[in-house]
Biopython code that builds the backbone (N, CA, C, O; Angstrom):
import numpy as np
from Bio.PDB.StructureBuilder import StructureBuilder

atoms = [
    (1, "UNK", "N", (96.339, -44.077, 37.546)),
    (1, "UNK", "CA", (95.887, -45.248, 38.272)),
    (1, "UNK", "C", (95.847, -46.437, 37.317)),
    (1, "UNK", "O", (95.694, -46.417, 36.096)),
    (2, "UNK", "N", (96.030, -47.549, 38.190)),
    (2, "UNK", "CA", (96.249, -48.862, 37.586)),
    (2, "UNK", "C", (94.860, -49.244, 36.875)),
    (2, "UNK", "O", (93.843, -48.630, 37.198)),
    (3, "UNK", "N", (94.822, -50.186, 35.977)),
    (3, "UNK", "CA", (93.644, -50.802, 35.581)),
    (3, "UNK", "C", (92.833, -51.358, 36.524)),
    (3, "UNK", "O", (91.619, -51.150, 36.531)),
    (4, "UNK", "N", (93.556, -52.249, 37.553)),
    (4, "UNK", "CA", (92.997, -52.945, 38.668)),
    (4, "UNK", "C", (92.231, -51.910, 39.593)),
    (4, "UNK", "O", (91.127, -52.243, 40.026)),
    (5, "UNK", "N", (92.750, -50.695, 39.912)),
    (5, "UNK", "CA", (92.166, -49.746, 40.764)),
    (5, "UNK", "C", (90.813, -49.220, 40.044)),
    (5, "UNK", "O", (89.733, -49.217, 40.635)),
    (6, "UNK", "N", (90.983, -48.756, 38.648)),
    (6, "UNK", "CA", (89.841, -48.361, 38.145)),
    (6, "UNK", "C", (88.704, -49.321, 38.132)),
    (6, "UNK", "O", (87.535, -48.948, 38.233)),
    (7, "UNK", "N", (89.050, -50.507, 38.013)),
    (7, "UNK", "CA", (87.935, -51.673, 37.950)),
    (7, "UNK", "C", (87.363, -51.743, 39.248)),
    (7, "UNK", "O", (86.146, -51.918, 39.323)),
    (8, "UNK", "N", (88.079, -51.630, 40.343)),
    (8, "UNK", "CA", (87.775, -51.744, 41.817)),
    (8, "UNK", "C", (86.973, -50.588, 42.077)),
    (8, "UNK", "O", (86.023, -50.757, 42.841)),
    (9, "UNK", "N", (87.152, -49.511, 41.624)),
    (9, "UNK", "CA", (86.212, -48.226, 41.848)),
    (9, "UNK", "C", (84.908, -48.375, 41.208)),
    (9, "UNK", "O", (84.006, -47.625, 41.583)),
    (10, "UNK", "N", (84.667, -49.293, 40.238)),
    (10, "UNK", "CA", (83.409, -49.536, 39.549)),
    (10, "UNK", "C", (82.736, -50.563, 40.177)),
    (10, "UNK", "O", (81.544, -50.737, 39.920)),
    (11, "UNK", "N", (83.400, -51.367, 41.071)),
    (11, "UNK", "CA", (82.590, -52.554, 41.782)),
    (11, "UNK", "C", (82.101, -51.985, 43.240)),
    (11, "UNK", "O", (82.851, -51.862, 44.208)),
    (12, "UNK", "N", (80.842, -51.692, 43.223)),
    (12, "UNK", "CA", (80.263, -51.021, 44.364)),
    (12, "UNK", "C", (80.263, -52.112, 45.649)),
    (12, "UNK", "O", (80.231, -51.756, 46.827)),
    (13, "UNK", "N", (80.301, -53.412, 45.225)),
    (13, "UNK", "CA", (80.437, -54.377, 46.291)),
    (13, "UNK", "C", (81.657, -54.207, 47.129)),
    (13, "UNK", "O", (81.632, -54.376, 48.348)),
    (14, "UNK", "N", (82.844, -53.832, 46.391)),
    (14, "UNK", "CA", (83.948, -53.851, 47.155)),
    (14, "UNK", "C", (84.223, -52.596, 47.959)),
    (14, "UNK", "O", (84.826, -52.514, 49.029)),
    (15, "UNK", "N", (83.614, -51.545, 47.170)),
    (15, "UNK", "CA", (83.681, -50.194, 48.049)),
    (15, "UNK", "C", (82.824, -50.249, 49.318)),
    (15, "UNK", "O", (83.142, -49.751, 50.397)),
    (16, "UNK", "N", (81.589, -50.983, 49.025)),
    (16, "UNK", "CA", (80.864, -51.026, 50.238)),
    (16, "UNK", "C", (81.367, -51.975, 51.248)),
    (16, "UNK", "O", (81.127, -51.793, 52.441)),
    (17, "UNK", "N", (82.103, -53.053, 50.792)),
    (17, "UNK", "CA", (82.666, -53.881, 51.722)),
    (17, "UNK", "C", (83.744, -53.161, 52.676)),
    (17, "UNK", "O", (83.760, -53.318, 53.897)),
    (18, "UNK", "N", (84.596, -52.392, 51.996)),
    (18, "UNK", "CA", (85.400, -51.523, 52.710)),
    (18, "UNK", "C", (84.751, -50.560, 53.758)),
    (18, "UNK", "O", (85.174, -50.466, 54.910)),
    (19, "UNK", "N", (83.745, -49.889, 53.294)),
    (19, "UNK", "CA", (82.932, -49.102, 54.221)),
    (19, "UNK", "C", (82.467, -49.742, 55.469)),
    (19, "UNK", "O", (82.541, -49.249, 56.594)),
    (20, "UNK", "N", (81.887, -51.110, 55.086)),
    (20, "UNK", "CA", (81.398, -51.909, 56.091)),
    (20, "UNK", "C", (82.455, -52.323, 57.129)),
    (20, "UNK", "O", (82.176, -52.317, 58.328)),
    (21, "UNK", "N", (83.624, -52.669, 56.691)),
    (21, "UNK", "CA", (84.746, -52.852, 57.495)),
    (21, "UNK", "C", (85.224, -51.741, 58.407)),
    (21, "UNK", "O", (85.694, -51.939, 59.527)),
    (22, "UNK", "N", (85.068, -50.558, 57.838)),
    (22, "UNK", "CA", (85.468, -49.406, 58.608)),
    (22, "UNK", "C", (84.485, -49.168, 59.751)),
    (22, "UNK", "O", (84.849, -48.897, 60.895)),
    (23, "UNK", "N", (83.213, -49.288, 59.364)),
    (23, "UNK", "CA", (82.016, -49.264, 60.427)),
    (23, "UNK", "C", (82.272, -50.210, 61.691)),
    (23, "UNK", "O", (82.196, -49.866, 62.870)),
    (24, "UNK", "N", (82.575, -51.409, 61.217)),
    (24, "UNK", "CA", (82.543, -52.510, 62.236)),
    (24, "UNK", "C", (83.794, -52.350, 62.981)),
    (24, "UNK", "O", (83.753, -52.618, 64.181)),
    (25, "UNK", "N", (85.037, -51.908, 62.403)),
    (25, "UNK", "CA", (86.112, -51.615, 63.154)),
    (25, "UNK", "C", (85.936, -50.482, 64.245)),
    (25, "UNK", "O", (86.553, -50.448, 65.310)),
    (26, "UNK", "N", (85.084, -49.641, 63.856)),
    (26, "UNK", "CA", (84.771, -48.519, 64.898)),
    (26, "UNK", "C", (83.624, -48.791, 65.827)),
    (26, "UNK", "O", (83.164, -47.964, 66.614)),
    (27, "UNK", "N", (83.156, -50.162, 65.648)),
    (27, "UNK", "CA", (81.943, -50.517, 66.694)),
    (27, "UNK", "C", (80.836, -49.755, 66.472)),
    (27, "UNK", "O", (80.120, -49.475, 67.433)),
    (28, "UNK", "N", (80.506, -49.283, 65.140)),
    (28, "UNK", "CA", (79.375, -48.384, 65.082)),
    (28, "UNK", "C", (78.255, -49.318, 64.245)),
    (28, "UNK", "O", (78.617, -49.987, 63.278)),
    (29, "UNK", "N", (76.867, -49.300, 64.706)),
    (29, "UNK", "CA", (75.915, -49.998, 64.157)),
    (29, "UNK", "C", (75.326, -49.293, 62.939)),
    (29, "UNK", "O", (75.498, -48.084, 62.783)),
    (30, "UNK", "N", (74.699, -49.964, 62.157)),
    (30, "UNK", "CA", (74.037, -49.561, 60.821)),
    (30, "UNK", "C", (73.166, -48.565, 61.370)),
    (30, "UNK", "O", (73.256, -47.488, 60.780)),
    (31, "UNK", "N", (72.425, -48.592, 62.234)),
    (31, "UNK", "CA", (71.382, -47.527, 62.633)),
    (31, "UNK", "C", (71.995, -46.309, 62.999)),
    (31, "UNK", "O", (71.557, -45.245, 62.562)),
    (32, "UNK", "N", (73.052, -46.367, 63.823)),
    (32, "UNK", "CA", (73.906, -45.159, 64.167)),
    (32, "UNK", "C", (74.321, -44.488, 62.954)),
    (32, "UNK", "O", (73.919, -43.352, 62.705)),
    (33, "UNK", "N", (75.139, -45.152, 62.146)),
    (33, "UNK", "CA", (75.633, -44.464, 60.839)),
    (33, "UNK", "C", (74.534, -43.989, 60.036)),
    (33, "UNK", "O", (74.564, -42.861, 59.545)),
    (34, "UNK", "N", (73.554, -44.788, 59.869)),
    (34, "UNK", "CA", (72.395, -44.367, 58.800)),
    (34, "UNK", "C", (71.709, -43.010, 59.356)),
    (34, "UNK", "O", (71.327, -42.105, 58.615)),
    (35, "UNK", "N", (71.614, -43.000, 60.679)),
    (35, "UNK", "CA", (71.060, -41.713, 61.286)),
    (35, "UNK", "C", (71.858, -40.434, 61.073)),
    (35, "UNK", "O", (71.344, -39.379, 60.702)),
    (36, "UNK", "N", (73.237, -40.615, 61.352)),
    (36, "UNK", "CA", (74.196, -39.457, 60.861)),
    (36, "UNK", "C", (74.124, -39.127, 59.354)),
    (36, "UNK", "O", (74.144, -37.974, 58.924)),
    (37, "UNK", "N", (74.048, -40.099, 58.683)),
    (37, "UNK", "CA", (74.242, -40.098, 57.087)),
    (37, "UNK", "C", (72.860, -39.390, 56.552)),
    (37, "UNK", "O", (72.783, -38.725, 55.518)),
    (38, "UNK", "N", (71.885, -39.637, 57.376)),
    (38, "UNK", "CA", (70.460, -39.201, 56.771)),
    (38, "UNK", "C", (69.941, -40.134, 55.876)),
    (38, "UNK", "O", (69.395, -39.713, 54.856)),
    (39, "UNK", "N", (70.018, -41.327, 56.084)),
    (39, "UNK", "CA", (69.213, -42.448, 55.358)),
    (39, "UNK", "C", (68.852, -43.543, 56.274)),
    (39, "UNK", "O", (69.310, -43.615, 57.414)),
    (40, "UNK", "N", (68.002, -44.424, 55.754)),
    (40, "UNK", "CA", (67.633, -45.563, 56.539)),
    (40, "UNK", "C", (68.781, -46.515, 56.699)),
    (40, "UNK", "O", (69.753, -46.512, 55.944)),
    (41, "UNK", "N", (68.622, -47.353, 57.744)),
    (41, "UNK", "CA", (69.632, -48.464, 57.847)),
    (41, "UNK", "C", (69.552, -49.336, 56.752)),
    (41, "UNK", "O", (70.626, -49.807, 56.377)),
    (42, "UNK", "N", (68.494, -49.677, 56.125)),
    (42, "UNK", "CA", (68.259, -50.546, 54.907)),
    (42, "UNK", "C", (69.062, -49.926, 53.786)),
    (42, "UNK", "O", (69.767, -50.646, 53.080)),
    (43, "UNK", "N", (68.981, -48.530, 53.579)),
    (43, "UNK", "CA", (69.632, -48.093, 52.480)),
    (43, "UNK", "C", (71.251, -48.061, 52.776)),
    (43, "UNK", "O", (71.961, -48.172, 51.777)),
    (44, "UNK", "N", (71.813, -47.941, 53.870)),
    (44, "UNK", "CA", (73.040, -47.973, 54.286)),
    (44, "UNK", "C", (73.571, -49.513, 53.966)),
    (44, "UNK", "O", (74.585, -49.788, 53.326)),
    (45, "UNK", "N", (72.726, -50.365, 54.512)),
    (45, "UNK", "CA", (73.143, -51.878, 54.311)),
    (45, "UNK", "C", (73.219, -52.160, 52.787)),
    (45, "UNK", "O", (74.115, -52.896, 52.374)),
    (46, "UNK", "N", (72.232, -51.554, 51.846)),
    (46, "UNK", "CA", (72.446, -51.827, 50.456)),
    (46, "UNK", "C", (73.660, -51.264, 49.992)),
    (46, "UNK", "O", (74.260, -51.870, 49.104)),
    (47, "UNK", "N", (74.186, -50.066, 50.500)),
    (47, "UNK", "CA", (75.457, -49.477, 49.950)),
    (47, "UNK", "C", (76.605, -50.506, 50.356)),
    (47, "UNK", "O", (77.573, -50.780, 49.646)),
    (48, "UNK", "N", (76.334, -51.032, 51.621)),
    (48, "UNK", "CA", (77.577, -51.945, 52.017)),
    (48, "UNK", "C", (77.616, -53.200, 51.234)),
    (48, "UNK", "O", (78.680, -53.778, 51.012)),
    (49, "UNK", "N", (76.530, -53.609, 50.834)),
    (49, "UNK", "CA", (76.376, -54.824, 49.849)),
    (49, "UNK", "C", (76.561, -54.569, 48.667)),
    (49, "UNK", "O", (76.714, -55.539, 47.925)),
    (50, "UNK", "N", (76.606, -53.375, 48.151)),
    (50, "UNK", "CA", (76.873, -53.136, 46.830)),
    (50, "UNK", "C", (75.587, -53.369, 45.832)),
    (50, "UNK", "O", (75.616, -53.592, 44.621)),
    (51, "UNK", "N", (74.590, -53.266, 46.593)),
    (51, "UNK", "CA", (73.300, -53.478, 45.955)),
    (51, "UNK", "C", (72.693, -52.280, 45.282)),
    (51, "UNK", "O", (71.854, -52.431, 44.394)),
    (52, "UNK", "N", (73.132, -50.975, 45.719)),
    (52, "UNK", "CA", (72.826, -49.784, 45.218)),
    (52, "UNK", "C", (74.204, -49.080, 44.938)),
    (52, "UNK", "O", (75.227, -49.336, 45.574)),
    (53, "UNK", "N", (74.131, -48.291, 44.059)),
    (53, "UNK", "CA", (75.268, -47.381, 43.584)),
    (53, "UNK", "C", (75.384, -46.339, 44.822)),
    (53, "UNK", "O", (74.368, -45.849, 45.314)),
    (54, "UNK", "N", (76.560, -46.060, 45.251)),
    (54, "UNK", "CA", (76.905, -44.984, 46.190)),
    (54, "UNK", "C", (77.749, -43.817, 45.554)),
    (54, "UNK", "O", (78.800, -44.005, 44.941)),
    (55, "UNK", "N", (77.224, -42.715, 45.750)),
    (55, "UNK", "CA", (77.984, -41.423, 45.208)),
    (55, "UNK", "C", (79.188, -41.308, 45.873)),
    (55, "UNK", "O", (79.347, -41.953, 46.909)),
    (56, "UNK", "N", (80.193, -40.488, 45.385)),
    (56, "UNK", "CA", (81.450, -40.272, 46.046)),
    (56, "UNK", "C", (81.397, -39.248, 47.147)),
    (56, "UNK", "O", (82.228, -39.215, 48.054)),
    (57, "UNK", "N", (80.320, -38.360, 47.024)),
    (57, "UNK", "CA", (79.921, -37.511, 48.086)),
    (57, "UNK", "C", (79.409, -38.318, 49.319)),
    (57, "UNK", "O", (79.629, -37.889, 50.452)),
    (58, "UNK", "N", (78.748, -39.450, 49.119)),
    (58, "UNK", "CA", (78.391, -40.299, 50.284)),
    (58, "UNK", "C", (79.531, -40.941, 50.948)),
    (58, "UNK", "O", (79.596, -41.104, 52.166)),
    (59, "UNK", "N", (80.496, -41.328, 50.038)),
    (59, "UNK", "CA", (81.554, -42.084, 50.258)),
    (59, "UNK", "C", (82.305, -41.227, 51.226)),
    (59, "UNK", "O", (82.497, -41.658, 52.362)),
    (60, "UNK", "N", (82.775, -39.973, 50.850)),
    (60, "UNK", "CA", (83.448, -38.878, 51.555)),
    (60, "UNK", "C", (82.747, -38.655, 52.964)),
    (60, "UNK", "O", (83.344, -38.501, 54.030)),
    (61, "UNK", "N", (81.580, -38.665, 52.804)),
    (61, "UNK", "CA", (80.750, -38.410, 54.214)),
    (61, "UNK", "C", (81.028, -39.532, 55.233)),
    (61, "UNK", "O", (81.298, -39.359, 56.421)),
    (62, "UNK", "N", (80.908, -40.826, 54.523)),
    (62, "UNK", "CA", (81.124, -41.945, 55.479)),
    (62, "UNK", "C", (82.464, -42.033, 55.982)),
    (62, "UNK", "O", (82.675, -42.486, 57.107)),
    (63, "UNK", "N", (83.566, -41.557, 55.087)),
    (63, "UNK", "CA", (84.806, -41.760, 55.605)),
    (63, "UNK", "C", (85.103, -40.705, 56.764)),
    (63, "UNK", "O", (85.850, -40.917, 57.719)),
    (64, "UNK", "N", (84.404, -39.554, 56.523)),
    (64, "UNK", "CA", (84.415, -38.379, 57.703)),
    (64, "UNK", "C", (83.842, -39.130, 58.952)),
    (64, "UNK", "O", (84.468, -39.175, 60.011)),
    (65, "UNK", "N", (82.788, -39.636, 58.798)),
    (65, "UNK", "CA", (82.061, -40.477, 60.032)),
    (65, "UNK", "C", (82.833, -41.265, 60.713)),
    (65, "UNK", "O", (82.908, -41.251, 61.942)),
    (66, "UNK", "N", (83.520, -42.076, 59.900)),
    (66, "UNK", "CA", (84.463, -43.164, 60.328)),
    (66, "UNK", "C", (85.832, -42.505, 60.829)),
    (66, "UNK", "O", (86.657, -43.163, 61.462)),
    (67, "UNK", "N", (85.986, -41.352, 60.548)),
    (67, "UNK", "CA", (87.336, -40.792, 60.915)),
    (67, "UNK", "C", (88.647, -41.464, 60.166)),
    (67, "UNK", "O", (89.773, -41.643, 60.629)),
    (68, "UNK", "N", (88.152, -41.761, 58.913)),
    (68, "UNK", "CA", (89.230, -42.381, 58.016)),
    (68, "UNK", "C", (89.711, -41.378, 56.943)),
    (68, "UNK", "O", (88.913, -40.747, 56.250)),
    (69, "UNK", "N", (90.887, -41.273, 56.850)),
    (69, "UNK", "CA", (91.396, -40.175, 55.799)),
    (69, "UNK", "C", (91.258, -40.738, 54.226)),
    (69, "UNK", "O", (91.352, -41.931, 53.936)),
    (70, "UNK", "N", (91.078, -39.927, 53.503)),
    (70, "UNK", "CA", (91.025, -40.294, 52.102)),
    (70, "UNK", "C", (92.060, -41.193, 51.599)),
    (70, "UNK", "O", (91.886, -42.245, 50.984)),
    (71, "UNK", "N", (93.304, -40.570, 51.986)),
    (71, "UNK", "CA", (94.530, -41.236, 51.747)),
    (71, "UNK", "C", (94.455, -42.788, 52.169)),
    (71, "UNK", "O", (94.847, -43.637, 51.369)),
    (72, "UNK", "N", (93.987, -43.126, 53.336)),
    (72, "UNK", "CA", (93.871, -44.523, 53.851)),
    (72, "UNK", "C", (92.746, -45.306, 52.981)),
    (72, "UNK", "O", (92.917, -46.498, 52.729)),
    (73, "UNK", "N", (91.703, -44.682, 52.570)),
    (73, "UNK", "CA", (90.678, -45.355, 51.861)),
    (73, "UNK", "C", (91.333, -45.595, 50.444)),
    (73, "UNK", "O", (91.148, -46.689, 49.911)),
    (74, "UNK", "N", (92.093, -44.629, 49.805)),
    (74, "UNK", "CA", (92.727, -45.032, 48.701)),
    (74, "UNK", "C", (93.815, -46.060, 48.729)),
    (74, "UNK", "O", (94.066, -46.756, 47.746)),
    (75, "UNK", "N", (94.474, -46.151, 49.894)),
    (75, "UNK", "CA", (95.567, -47.093, 50.012)),
    (75, "UNK", "C", (94.897, -48.437, 50.111)),
    (75, "UNK", "O", (95.429, -49.360, 49.494)),
    (76, "UNK", "N", (93.886, -48.658, 50.752)),
    (76, "UNK", "CA", (92.873, -49.738, 50.880)),
    (76, "UNK", "C", (92.582, -50.077, 49.575)),
    (76, "UNK", "O", (92.847, -51.239, 49.268)),
    (77, "UNK", "N", (92.095, -49.347, 48.709)),
    (77, "UNK", "CA", (91.574, -49.613, 47.396)),
    (77, "UNK", "C", (92.708, -50.162, 46.642)),
    (77, "UNK", "O", (92.572, -51.165, 45.941)),
    (78, "UNK", "N", (93.888, -49.500, 46.770)),
    (78, "UNK", "CA", (95.059, -49.986, 45.970)),
    (78, "UNK", "C", (95.572, -51.368, 46.329)),
    (78, "UNK", "O", (96.064, -52.130, 45.496)),
    (79, "UNK", "N", (95.412, -51.681, 47.777)),
    (79, "UNK", "CA", (95.939, -52.936, 48.332)),
    (79, "UNK", "C", (94.906, -54.006, 47.793)),
    (79, "UNK", "O", (95.347, -55.058, 47.331)),
    (80, "UNK", "N", (93.413, -53.746, 47.844)),
    (80, "UNK", "CA", (92.591, -54.727, 47.635)),
    (80, "UNK", "C", (92.698, -54.891, 45.954)),
    (80, "UNK", "O", (92.540, -56.017, 45.482)),
    (81, "UNK", "N", (92.928, -53.921, 45.199)),
    (81, "UNK", "CA", (93.012, -54.120, 43.724)),
    (81, "UNK", "C", (94.560, -54.827, 43.499)),
    (81, "UNK", "O", (94.820, -55.481, 42.489)),
    (82, "UNK", "N", (95.297, -54.648, 44.329)),
    (82, "UNK", "CA", (96.704, -55.475, 44.122)),
    (82, "UNK", "C", (96.336, -56.925, 44.377)),
    (82, "UNK", "O", (96.750, -57.809, 43.627)),
    (83, "UNK", "N", (95.531, -57.194, 45.471)),
    (83, "UNK", "CA", (95.296, -58.643, 45.704)),
    (83, "UNK", "C", (94.444, -59.383, 44.410)),
    (83, "UNK", "O", (94.600, -60.506, 43.932)),
    (84, "UNK", "N", (93.429, -58.239, 44.021)),
    (84, "UNK", "CA", (92.623, -58.992, 42.797)),
    (84, "UNK", "C", (93.563, -59.053, 41.510)),
    (84, "UNK", "O", (93.222, -59.807, 40.598)),
    (85, "UNK", "N", (94.561, -58.406, 41.407)),
    (85, "UNK", "CA", (95.402, -58.409, 40.267)),
    (85, "UNK", "C", (96.567, -59.341, 40.378)),
    (85, "UNK", "O", (97.459, -59.418, 39.532)),
    (86, "UNK", "N", (96.499, -60.044, 41.481)),
    (86, "UNK", "CA", (97.617, -61.075, 41.945)),
    (86, "UNK", "C", (98.988, -60.486, 42.058)),
    (86, "UNK", "O", (100.005, -61.144, 41.837)),
    (87, "UNK", "N", (98.985, -59.317, 42.383)),
    (87, "UNK", "CA", (100.346, -58.683, 42.659)),
    (87, "UNK", "C", (100.679, -58.881, 44.255)),
    (87, "UNK", "O", (99.744, -59.100, 45.025)),
    (88, "UNK", "N", (101.886, -58.810, 44.686)),
    (88, "UNK", "CA", (102.026, -59.198, 46.027)),
    (88, "UNK", "C", (101.676, -57.878, 46.857)),
    (88, "UNK", "O", (102.225, -56.792, 46.672)),
    (89, "UNK", "N", (100.680, -58.134, 47.797)),
    (89, "UNK", "CA", (100.016, -56.972, 48.468)),
    (89, "UNK", "C", (101.099, -56.346, 49.551)),
    (89, "UNK", "O", (100.953, -55.202, 49.981)),
    (90, "UNK", "N", (102.067, -57.095, 49.907)),
    (90, "UNK", "CA", (102.926, -56.541, 50.921)),
    (90, "UNK", "C", (103.877, -55.680, 50.123)),
    (90, "UNK", "O", (104.299, -54.662, 50.671)),
    (91, "UNK", "N", (104.237, -55.945, 48.987)),
    (91, "UNK", "CA", (105.263, -55.047, 48.046)),
    (91, "UNK", "C", (104.328, -53.772, 47.775)),
    (91, "UNK", "O", (104.836, -52.657, 47.897)),
    (92, "UNK", "N", (103.023, -53.893, 47.424)),
    (92, "UNK", "CA", (102.362, -52.767, 47.149)),
    (92, "UNK", "C", (102.195, -51.787, 48.342)),
    (92, "UNK", "O", (102.285, -50.562, 48.270)),
    (93, "UNK", "N", (101.942, -52.517, 49.433)),
    (93, "UNK", "CA", (101.841, -51.708, 50.779)),
    (93, "UNK", "C", (103.110, -51.165, 51.132)),
    (93, "UNK", "O", (103.064, -50.060, 51.672)),
    (94, "UNK", "N", (104.175, -51.650, 50.966)),
    (94, "UNK", "CA", (105.425, -51.220, 51.335)),
    (94, "UNK", "C", (105.773, -49.842, 50.377)),
    (94, "UNK", "O", (106.180, -48.778, 50.844)),
    (95, "UNK", "N", (105.537, -50.094, 49.029)),
    (95, "UNK", "CA", (105.758, -48.927, 48.099)),
    (95, "UNK", "C", (104.935, -47.830, 48.457)),
    (95, "UNK", "O", (105.415, -46.698, 48.393)),
    (96, "UNK", "N", (103.591, -48.028, 48.879)),
    (96, "UNK", "CA", (102.733, -47.025, 49.135)),
    (96, "UNK", "C", (103.228, -46.119, 50.245)),
    (96, "UNK", "O", (103.304, -44.891, 50.207)),
    (97, "UNK", "N", (103.586, -47.025, 51.352)),
    (97, "UNK", "CA", (104.007, -46.251, 52.525)),
    (97, "UNK", "C", (105.270, -45.376, 52.205)),
    (97, "UNK", "O", (105.316, -44.208, 52.592)),
    (98, "UNK", "N", (106.317, -45.962, 51.478)),
    (98, "UNK", "CA", (107.586, -45.188, 51.228)),
    (98, "UNK", "C", (107.167, -43.993, 50.416)),
    (98, "UNK", "O", (107.620, -42.886, 50.709)),
    (99, "UNK", "N", (106.273, -44.158, 49.342)),
    (99, "UNK", "CA", (105.664, -42.955, 48.641)),
    (99, "UNK", "C", (105.179, -41.903, 49.443)),
    (99, "UNK", "O", (105.218, -40.755, 49.001)),
    (100, "UNK", "N", (104.693, -42.160, 50.643)),
    (100, "UNK", "CA", (104.092, -41.172, 51.414)),
    (100, "UNK", "C", (104.982, -40.439, 52.412)),
    (100, "UNK", "O", (104.585, -39.549, 53.165)),
    (101, "UNK", "N", (106.256, -40.917, 52.335)),
    (101, "UNK", "CA", (107.237, -40.248, 53.130)),
    (101, "UNK", "C", (107.228, -38.793, 52.892)),
    (101, "UNK", "O", (106.831, -38.406, 51.793)),
    (102, "UNK", "N", (107.627, -37.901, 53.807)),
    (102, "UNK", "CA", (107.427, -36.459, 53.503)),
    (102, "UNK", "C", (108.471, -35.821, 52.569)),
    (102, "UNK", "O", (108.103, -34.773, 52.040)),
    (103, "UNK", "N", (109.708, -36.262, 52.270)),
    (103, "UNK", "CA", (110.686, -35.687, 51.526)),
    (103, "UNK", "C", (111.627, -36.888, 51.046)),
    (103, "UNK", "O", (111.513, -38.040, 51.464)),
    (104, "UNK", "N", (112.651, -36.422, 50.030)),
    (104, "UNK", "CA", (113.477, -37.242, 49.516)),
    (104, "UNK", "C", (114.492, -37.763, 50.500)),
    (104, "UNK", "O", (115.020, -38.861, 50.320)),
    (105, "UNK", "N", (114.787, -36.977, 51.571)),
    (105, "UNK", "CA", (115.636, -37.463, 52.590)),
    (105, "UNK", "C", (115.246, -38.565, 53.335)),
    (105, "UNK", "O", (116.005, -39.509, 53.557)),
    (106, "UNK", "N", (113.872, -38.485, 53.814)),
    (106, "UNK", "CA", (113.276, -39.688, 54.453)),
    (106, "UNK", "C", (113.351, -40.769, 53.690)),
    (106, "UNK", "O", (113.740, -41.819, 54.201)),
    (107, "UNK", "N", (113.000, -40.719, 52.349)),
    (107, "UNK", "CA", (112.949, -41.920, 51.472)),
    (107, "UNK", "C", (114.258, -42.582, 51.519)),
    (107, "UNK", "O", (114.434, -43.790, 51.682)),
    (108, "UNK", "N", (115.321, -41.525, 51.332)),
    (108, "UNK", "CA", (116.699, -42.050, 51.305)),
    (108, "UNK", "C", (117.007, -42.914, 52.380)),
    (108, "UNK", "O", (117.490, -44.034, 52.214)),
    (109, "UNK", "N", (116.723, -42.389, 53.543)),
    (109, "UNK", "CA", (117.187, -42.929, 54.950)),
    (109, "UNK", "C", (116.420, -44.401, 54.961)),
    (109, "UNK", "O", (117.039, -45.400, 55.326)),
    (110, "UNK", "N", (115.173, -44.467, 54.580)),
    (110, "UNK", "CA", (114.356, -45.798, 54.615)),
    (110, "UNK", "C", (115.111, -46.650, 53.625)),
    (110, "UNK", "O", (115.466, -47.757, 54.029)),
    (111, "UNK", "N", (115.405, -46.303, 52.401)),
    (111, "UNK", "CA", (116.131, -47.173, 51.485)),
    (111, "UNK", "C", (117.459, -47.733, 52.222)),
    (111, "UNK", "O", (117.682, -48.943, 52.255)),
    (112, "UNK", "N", (118.268, -46.853, 52.770)),
    (112, "UNK", "CA", (119.348, -47.194, 53.454)),
    (112, "UNK", "C", (119.196, -48.144, 54.647)),
    (112, "UNK", "O", (119.996, -49.052, 54.874)),
    (113, "UNK", "N", (118.118, -47.877, 55.395)),
    (113, "UNK", "CA", (117.709, -48.938, 56.413)),
    (113, "UNK", "C", (117.385, -50.162, 55.832)),
    (113, "UNK", "O", (117.765, -51.146, 56.467)),
    (114, "UNK", "N", (116.782, -50.363, 54.789)),
    (114, "UNK", "CA", (116.395, -51.592, 54.115)),
    (114, "UNK", "C", (117.635, -52.164, 53.807)),
    (114, "UNK", "O", (117.840, -53.308, 54.213)),
    (115, "UNK", "N", (118.645, -51.486, 53.057)),
    (115, "UNK", "CA", (119.885, -52.001, 52.587)),
    (115, "UNK", "C", (120.740, -52.662, 53.721)),
    (115, "UNK", "O", (121.431, -53.661, 53.520)),
    (116, "UNK", "N", (120.639, -52.031, 54.916)),
    (116, "UNK", "CA", (121.329, -52.653, 56.037)),
    (116, "UNK", "C", (120.599, -53.779, 56.446)),
    (116, "UNK", "O", (121.287, -54.740, 56.788)),
    (117, "UNK", "N", (119.421, -53.902, 56.496)),
    (117, "UNK", "CA", (118.634, -54.935, 57.139)),
    (117, "UNK", "C", (118.692, -56.333, 56.063)),
    (117, "UNK", "O", (118.755, -57.507, 56.428)),
    (118, "UNK", "N", (118.656, -55.883, 54.818)),
    (118, "UNK", "CA", (118.531, -56.957, 53.805)),
    (118, "UNK", "C", (119.458, -56.671, 52.438)),
    (118, "UNK", "O", (118.972, -56.360, 51.351)),
    (119, "UNK", "N", (120.636, -56.807, 52.661)),
    (119, "UNK", "CA", (121.632, -56.289, 51.626)),
    (119, "UNK", "C", (121.343, -57.270, 50.320)),
    (119, "UNK", "O", (121.035, -58.459, 50.397)),
    (120, "UNK", "N", (121.489, -56.615, 49.288)),
    (120, "UNK", "CA", (121.158, -57.207, 47.978)),
    (120, "UNK", "C", (122.341, -58.239, 47.639)),
    (120, "UNK", "O", (122.318, -58.882, 46.590)),
]
sb = StructureBuilder()
sb.init_structure("model")
sb.init_model(0)
sb.init_chain("A")
sb.init_seg("    ")
for serial, (resi, resn, name, xyz) in enumerate(atoms, 1):
    if name == "N":
        sb.init_residue(resn, " ", resi, " ")
    sb.init_atom(name, np.array(xyz, "f"), 0.0, 1.0, " ", f" {name:<3s}", serial, name[0])
structure = sb.get_structure()
């Protein structure tokens, strides 16, 4: 992991912000999610604001509630860390997507397609 990602994982406001974004994207209220998680809506709000530390167990549970794969969460963390580290976020996102391709042949085909579209 890069230094930026490790720093990001220690920033509970950023983790909470991502979790809040997932909740809002799925049109779920604080109360709904808090009830499922087994905490008060005030506690969930503190997690989302980064006012309280959130355990990775709770993060994983929230990701399951939101239907978000851990890979997507980690990709979002990587993307946010790239933004914080002044890296080009689209380059990071492209590299991440290519790295997730299932095999070397798919990666090779993607590279060939990029060569055809944008020759060096």
